[in-house]
Each structure stands twice: as C-alpha cells, then as structure tokens.
Steps between C-alpha positions, in 0.01 A plus 500: 500500500471228760547577871731328742430555866799426714509470876835560669574352839791598719572403860788543735571390857660778703736457792567799734864509601590616856675812369172615347598418139270299283622167349310325224496124420675359201212590260594868515287804557140553380619764256756262333235224468246741351753627254575145376131417474405821319768410240347153463153646460625748240685230306175296479305800365302583811220760454374504858713440810388443862761483775459287815754555777561347844788677680647363821285178499630148501368267228563201728346597837139503369447854616243722331622642168261757349685510166491125454131484592424779250690306231293186559182709488604661173568157349167363623317803344672450162680833512840374393653326192851463635675505838857634518721429800875494558493137607233238576584510871389863530124425507532213746762313700284241666301211354150622589535845338689356205202273437263794518706693248524206256124431522420866437727501195359177372137612532565824323744340249750776574872423460790644709810661352812521723835676463687362200176465303394155618134445445327256737143361430403309815201319336740314265696192605843671462382830645335333803813301564715812487262689728487219756876446500559872540258518792661195666851645468375838631335343808812287566723812486262687737479212751882459487548873555252498788676201669836665465367819651333311789824311566690833492257639761535181710877545499466862605244406768737223640783748514274761672540747211157499339371859509198668349529647157350829624586708800323385819418718802784499751785424253705682242461437130749212507284310749799433732579831678246660736320819443552639845187714511266229366664230709432712811131515405485118469652465848227729630239278333626190673535685834137618470362143441715355778375765747136412425439749215300440188554512118249783493703714739814439292349605166331797663828615643688457174236686301472783753879559480505469126740205492530407128443139387749306288253454217266728304234533763468838662383363840558196712225236510427213739629244246818698435592509870432130544700418192804694642460327845472153353811542283774250622764724341458742797664236726772402254301190396429364149136457413358179350456500119156573361288208408410505125158370396315495165151648489213347301590718207864388523637821651787484749413617846753567772385418853728639771604243760515612862813437700872495424766250403649347814874500540572769243607858593462782252800696383322826581500686831207405726275775641353298797604181672358157412337480847327834444382385156369165630319672786328744268400216268347319799304810595372561143407130473307499825142399423369753752631782278286389206210733572313745288633855476352732753558856612825546682538725808683819437478652838662421831196431717237390249314207657718527812360808660157438662177680577480622856126438499467146376853371467468426127811572280491827311537488117648772278279705267504840322256750638372838373317779681191690387720811484747356252399187313816503286741465793548142623628425849631158595304373800484192726135429550300242698259306276313310765128482422366266767124481517352730762833669573423876528842592640724745329810331365848650437704633209827688481717636229772262388800735514429578874449141609805371307714774639403396858566138410849569371585719801382216733721251320798735516435549875499124549847480351625795701383394838463125459726249673756274337233239447364715228811462288548199279597190699723348232772629274301389192125529518454347160179304444641294208537161678169528680318599179639202310404275793149651508454444128600132540257453786213652298578282200512191726165598657339534160632167379393326820151658480462404136611146575251471785212625281589271209511190728217629715729457789354721769600281794671617817853440370447730200340772705777488754764536229318786332464675833870464567582654167254788564667561844844507331370748249360727769819489707712585188272789419546641853878466469505668158289788627747552790796492271332742264456738792868459583594556142297816487657613828845442362440729204429787733828451673724522189626852549449529879720364784368239736595727792226741411241243606647410839271632776640800684762590247305735279545868569187709501651735244549206257158344525326723249780466240532126547122451474494703181766284347312186597178626344681593178659158489161338563332695219767367262409136565252301282151556626465122582792529737361810667159330540667187648667723766165671575324162542776369728550810713167684520125482570345816357142632523321825428284678756202724432619747762783740454642666195760403237779273606379496860214271380748229412550265795812289489565195725859359480496119498876454552635821657229516760672770703395752233133445555327817622823704466499619140296804395434590141425876472245619243752681282353383171169646369210258482153549342223418746378181344185500713389852439422451134345236278773299330505303185753221478637288219716202564879544474775248507 
C-alpha cells in the first residue's frame, strides 16, 4: 500500500472588536478551514497528515508566521506529497512569499489541492500561470483593503474621532469619555513635571500607591509614564499617523511619529490643556534632561544639610550598630576625606534632621511676611520653560554652526555668551516661580490671614503649624526639597544631642534666626560612641 503524506495549511487574520468580541476575516475560522482540508486529504487517500496553522497573522504584512515557515521546511525536507489548503491565498498574500511557496512546491514536485478539488502543479505552464494569477489577485485585494482601511482612518482622524482599539489609561472603554480616577492621575503627572519633578518620581509614586496600569504590566515603568505624557489625546489633540516602512525581510514596521495634527480637535474630552501639553513636551525634549539614570533623593535634606566641621553636604546612608547588625537606621553622613584632615566630621539620623527641616519651613510660613507668599495669581512655569527650551536649542545650533565653519571670532562668541546669559536668567526665574508654586500648594486649605504678622493667636500656633507640616509631608519630595533649598541653610554640629545639633539659618524669614528651639524629644543613637558600618542608600 502506497503512502500519501499530506500537509494541511490554515491561516486566519483576526480583528479584535471594541466590545471584546472576536471577528474573523472572510476566510472563516481555523476550525472551518481545517475541516475542509481534512476532507480533501481524506478524499485523496492520505495516510499521514501534518497540520500547519497561523492564527491571527496577516499573510500580506510580511510578519513572522511559524506555521508557514514550518510548511516550507517540510517541503524542503521531502516530508510531503500533497499540500491541502482552502484557497491559494491562504499560504501567501504578497508577491515575495507567494514566490517562496511556488519555488518550494516546484523543487519538491508537490501539488496543491484547494476547496472544490482543484489540483495546482506550479512547475507546469498552466499550474504556474494559475498560481501567479492567484497570488497577484490576492495581493491586489490585500493592498486595496489596506488602502480602504487607511482612508477610513484618515477620515476618522480628520473628524477627530480616531480612537485606540484598546482601552487607554485615562479614558473609558469607548475612548471618548474620561475615567475620572485615571484622568486625575494624569493631571498629577503633568503637574509634577511642570513643577520640576521627574519621571522617576512619578513612577515611584504610582507604584508605591498601587495605581494599576491600563495594560497587562503589574507596575509602571519609565517608558510607560513617558508614553502617557507624550500622548496628544490627553490635550484633545489627534496624533499623527504612524509611518509604515518595509524591513529588509519585507516585514511591515510601524514607526510612531511625534506631534499632532494641527487644526483638528478630538471628539473626546481633554484631560489637560494644550498649553500644559506643549510645555511638558518642551521639558521632556530639553537636551539637558537627556542624562543617564542616577539615584534620586528620597529625603528632604539629602545633599542640602551640611557638615558643621567642614561644610561639605551630608549624604544619606543606612547604618548598623555593633549591638544589632540587622537593624538599619537612615543617616545623613559627611563623607569628606581630605588628606591630612584628622577632624571629626558629623552625622545625624535622617528622621530627626528632616523633622527639624519641616518644622523650620512651617515656621517660615507662619511668621513670614507677605513677601513670602506667591507674587502672582498664577505661578506657572510653562511659558518660561518653553522659552528656556528654545534658547537652549538655539544655543546648540549656533555652537554647532560655529564649530562646523570654524567660526570662533568675536561675533560668534558674543552671540553665544548672550544666549548663555539668557539661559541663566530664565533658570533663575523658573527657580523663583517653582518656589512660589510650592508655596501656593501649602496655602490651599489655609486662609491668607493666618500668615499676616501679629494676627496669629498663641493658642492657634501649634495647631496651625501641625496642619502646615502635614500639608508639607503630602507634597512631592522634589517640591519639599525646593522649599528647603530656597528657605533654609542647615548644618549639623558635633555638640549637643538629638535635634539640638541641627542648626537652621533662615534665608528669607531672617527674623526667625536664633529664635527657634528644637527639643530633643526623639531618641537618637550616639553615632560617635560606636563603630558604624554604612552602606549607601538612595
């Protein structure tokens, strides 16, 4: 009894509908194709059957198809005597892959049988003509379908109604209505960047609070946060269409294009304003932000508080004692190692120093003059940030031009110096507005009258100060640190005990200097009585 080895090939492109239902292309499901091909194999007396399947993969796009690759390999190895497929367009719908399939069939002298019993032998004149005509028609249909789909998307884009096929963070499943909880998180992201915060601080905050992502990922990543921020949809804008390129192996590759379509407003509700979106894009595109990732400060006074012995900034670390090597205590420590310096340098526990710092900031708000409050109704840094980004870009272009032309004359240097001066002036203005912005946040739930000199009752001071400290602790750490930098000079003395070792000098509310006392009401391990081992902390 002779054997007949049949290879069955089935493929279907799958489209996910917005309601979650699965829609198949006109070829039907994989199961229906396999049923037809199994009948064809049986009618031809098959003794061995191999099934090759590609589910949810286009035969036109050039994407990787494991089933098709395995079929070609089986033909090349001489494992098949007949190929059964529902239609000749199932194995390939573009010219390149259709040629590969025909050549593989021709080398192996293996015919193809399709639904209806038609037998095609590509190595013959008639069979080759049928195979080529079928491939040409299939590719024409695919290109036509693709063009119609792209035109449909263009019409939706022009009408401002092109939405993602899957749910995106910040919006409901229909892509038009807001998800109020997620939309509020996005507003916080933009506010953080505009107030001088970082992507790292955003993702750390989201993960620490367990805010779920819109996709399958369990945690937020740097790329995910940037992707959300760069999305024009957030400002009610329509993004530019992806650029489609062909790879060397004829695969389609989508390349997202930055920016949005001018003059078109989306039909969905915006989360932030266009001005806020443009300002954040300018910040994210600033060349000075393109630095390698480093450790981010987690503590209020890290790098701000200074050693009372040498004046160097104290850095945070985790320390253990000889008595208990398992317990770690956060510590600010001086790491100055100047040659020949035999002096004893300072260290203090983080929770004590930061408590003193927050109390000092709160005191500045309580007893400061009106000049401490924001000078303008809107302390936004958006316009200044956009202007600063443009100045930096202009400086880079001018510098590059001067280098290329070897133009280092007086005129070029004067122009570059002017741009550098503009940059420095804008940075100073932005720092001032960031301080005002941070100040404004503290005033949200408190009346301005509380801060007018001479109007605070003694009985209200402690309660008001407690409210201010609680409000301060709820701010992003970057905002807290900006207030500390603007308001305070802090150093640690070797003499004294606990909080009394922290010496605060007020840079703005100078009337407080020498007035505040910080009692030692928190326990502190004597850092100088024992040998300490430290390991770096963030």
